[in-house]
C-alpha positions in Angstrom: -28.0 -28.3 -38.8 -26.5 -26.0 -36.1 -22.8 -25.0 -36.4 -21.2 -24.3 -33.3 -20.0 -20.3 -32.7 -16.0 -19.8 -33.2 -14.5 -19.3 -30.0 -13.9 -15.3 -30.6 -17.6 -14.9 -30.8 -18.2 -17.2 -27.7 -15.5 -15.1 -25.7 -16.8 -11.5 -27.4 -20.7 -12.6 -26.2 -19.4 -13.6 -22.5 -17.1 -10.2 -22.2 -20.4 -8.6 -23.4 -22.6 -10.0 -21.0 -20.5 -9.4 -18.3 -19.7 -5.8 -19.4 -23.5 -5.2 -19.4 -24.4 -6.7 -15.6 -21.4 -4.8 -14.6 -23.0 -1.8 -15.7 -26.1 -3.0 -13.9 -24.1 -3.5 -10.5 -22.8 0.1 -10.8 -26.2 1.5 -11.3 -27.8 -0.5 -8.5 -24.8 0.6 -6.3 -25.5 4.1 -6.9 -23.0 4.9 -9.5 -19.9 5.4 -7.6 -16.5 6.1 -9.1 -13.6 3.9 -9.1 -15.2 0.8 -8.4 -15.0 -0.6 -12.0 -13.0 -3.7 -10.9 -15.2 -4.6 -8.1 -18.4 -4.2 -10.2 -16.6 -6.6 -13.0 -15.2 -9.1 -10.7 -19.1 -9.7 -9.2 -20.7 -9.8 -13.0 -18.0 -12.0 -13.7 -18.6 -14.4 -10.5 -22.5 -14.1 -11.4 -22.5 -14.6 -14.8 -20.2 -17.7 -14.9 -21.9 -18.9 -12.0 -25.2 -18.8 -13.6 -23.8 -20.2 -17.0 -22.5 -23.1 -14.9 -25.7 -23.8 -13.3 -27.1 -24.4 -16.9 -24.5 -27.0 -18.0 -25.7 -30.5 -17.7 -23.8 -32.4 -15.0 -21.0 -34.8 -16.0 -22.0 -38.1 -15.1 -19.1 -40.5 -13.4 -18.9 -43.8 -15.7 -20.5 -46.5 -13.5 -18.2 -49.1 -12.6 -18.6 -52.6 -14.0 -21.0 -54.4 -11.9 -19.5 -57.6 -11.3 -21.9 -60.9 -12.3 -23.6 -61.9 -9.7 -22.8 -65.8 -9.1 -26.3 -67.5 -9.9 -28.2 -68.5 -7.0 -28.7 -72.1 -6.1 -32.1 -73.0 -5.3 -32.7 -73.6 -1.9 -32.7 -77.3 -0.7 -34.6 -78.5 2.2 -32.7 -81.1 4.0 -35.0 -83.9 5.9 -33.3 -85.9 8.1 -34.8 -89.8 7.3 -34.7 -92.0 10.2 -35.5 -95.5 9.7 -37.6 -97.6 11.5 -36.7 -100.8 12.4 
């Protein structure tokens, strides 16, 4: 049986993922000075976007279907004419 991670561990894991991604973005951009906040925001956006894409979509509850009235068999009416 799997136990859920404590919230603090999950938050720490998320922070670490963002930190690593921000570092990679910083390196990719040529290691510029003074753009830490920009790299962090970009990393956060990417990581959270990836997590949301992986999360199962919540299904909307279906409205209860109204019972359909039973179909009556088609009756073909034939007019009878009496011959005298």
